[in-house]
Structure formats: C-alpha cells, structure tokens
C-alpha positions in Angstrom: -1.3 27.0 -59.2 -4.4 26.3 -57.1 -5.9 22.8 -57.4 -9.6 22.5 -58.0 -11.5 21.0 -55.1 -15.2 20.1 -54.7 -16.5 20.0 -51.2 -19.6 17.8 -50.7 -21.6 19.0 -47.8 -24.2 16.4 -46.5 -26.5 17.5 -43.7 -25.6 15.7 -40.5 -28.8 13.9 -40.0 -29.1 10.5 -38.2 -30.3 7.6 -40.3 -34.0 6.9 -39.6 -33.9 3.1 -39.2 -30.9 2.8 -36.7 -31.4 0.4 -33.8 -30.8 1.6 -30.3 -27.1 1.6 -29.5 -25.9 1.5 -33.1 -24.0 4.2 -35.0 -26.6 6.9 -36.0 -24.7 7.9 -39.2 -24.0 4.7 -41.2 -24.1 6.7 -44.4 -20.9 8.5 -43.3 -19.0 5.2 -43.3 -20.5 4.3 -46.7 -19.5 7.7 -48.2 -16.0 7.6 -46.6 -15.4 4.2 -48.3 -16.8 5.4 -51.6 -14.7 8.6 -51.6 -11.5 6.8 -50.6 -11.9 4.4 -53.4 -12.5 7.0 -56.1 -9.1 6.7 -57.7 -9.7 3.1 -58.4 -13.1 3.8 -60.1 -12.7 7.1 -61.9 -10.2 8.5 -64.3 -8.2 11.0 -62.1 -10.7 12.0 -59.5 -9.6 11.2 -55.9 -10.2 12.0 -52.3 -8.2 15.1 -51.2 -8.5 14.8 -47.4 -10.3 13.1 -44.6 -14.0 14.0 -44.3 -15.0 16.3 -41.4 -17.9 17.5 -39.4 -18.5 21.2 -40.2 -21.3 23.6 -39.5 -24.1 21.0 -39.3 -22.8 19.0 -42.3 -20.4 16.3 -42.9 -18.0 17.4 -45.7 -16.1 15.2 -48.2 -13.4 16.5 -50.4 -12.6 15.4 -54.0 -10.1 16.7 -56.5 -8.0 15.5 -59.5 -10.4 16.0 -62.4 -12.4 18.6 -64.2 -15.2 20.5 -62.5 -17.8 18.8 -64.6 -16.5 15.3 -63.7 -16.2 16.2 -60.0 -19.7 17.6 -59.8 -21.0 14.4 -61.5 -19.3 12.4 -58.8 -20.7 14.7 -56.1 -24.1 14.1 -57.6 -23.7 10.3 -57.5 -22.6 10.6 -53.8 -25.6 12.7 -52.9 -27.9 10.2 -54.6 -26.5 7.1 -52.8 -28.9 5.1 -50.7 -29.3 6.4 -47.1 -27.7 9.8 -47.8 -29.8 12.6 -46.3 -31.5 15.0 -48.6 -30.1 18.5 -49.0 -26.5 17.9 -50.0 -24.7 20.5 -51.9 -21.2 21.1 -53.3 -18.8 24.0 -53.0 -16.5 24.5 -56.0 -13.3 25.9 -54.5 -9.5 25.2 -54.5 -6.8 23.9 -52.2 -5.7 27.4 -51.3 -9.1 28.5 -49.9 -8.9 30.0 -46.4 -11.5 27.6 -45.0 -14.5 25.3 -45.8 -17.5 26.5 -47.6 -15.8 29.2 -49.6 -16.4 29.2 -53.3 -19.4 28.7 -55.6 -22.3 26.7 -54.2 -23.9 24.0 -56.5 -27.1 22.2 -55.4 -26.9 18.4 -55.9 -27.6 16.7 -58.0 -25.8 19.1 -60.4 -27.6 19.7 -63.7 
C-alpha cells in the first residue's frame, strides 16, 4: 500500500542579509534540522528522505501521519523565519514516479 508523502517545495532564493563569502541559503540548514527532528516533536510525522534541489526549489519530504497533520507541519515550515515566500506542498505517495506529482496545496494550508 502506498505511503502518504507531502513534499514541501521552497523557492531556491538566497537569504537577503547574507554577508559576502557566507552560505547564501541558511534557511535550508534550518529547515533540514527542523525536518530531521520531526519524529521527536510530533506524533508520527517524520522526515522521509534527504532534501533536494529540484526545478528551482528546495524540496523537503515528510510522511508518517494524516494529510491534515502533514499539511499543518508543512505550513509551519513555510512560515519559519527566513523561509522565502512562495512555498507550496505536493500531496503524493512514496510510489510516485518523480517529484512534483500529486495535488498542489499552497502554503500555508487552510
């Protein structure tokens, strides 16, 4: 049986206040840490796989809970300080043929 997955697509935009020579995407490191720690903070939701650069976005993968709960977590992620505007979620499953397949949900989800 396919496992529900929510992909969180965040536009790959450099942070505005980064000093010369520093990593332009500090929000990626923050979100990676947040997503990796989900199983400690939520009841069942967890990181499915490593995040990846895909089609102008950085994509984070979460699973292990209901669609409603995963979209609520995705909304919290999109609202975190420093995260570029324009994030969206794709509701899919672990048997999808690739990224970005499924139902698109604008974040924050309502």
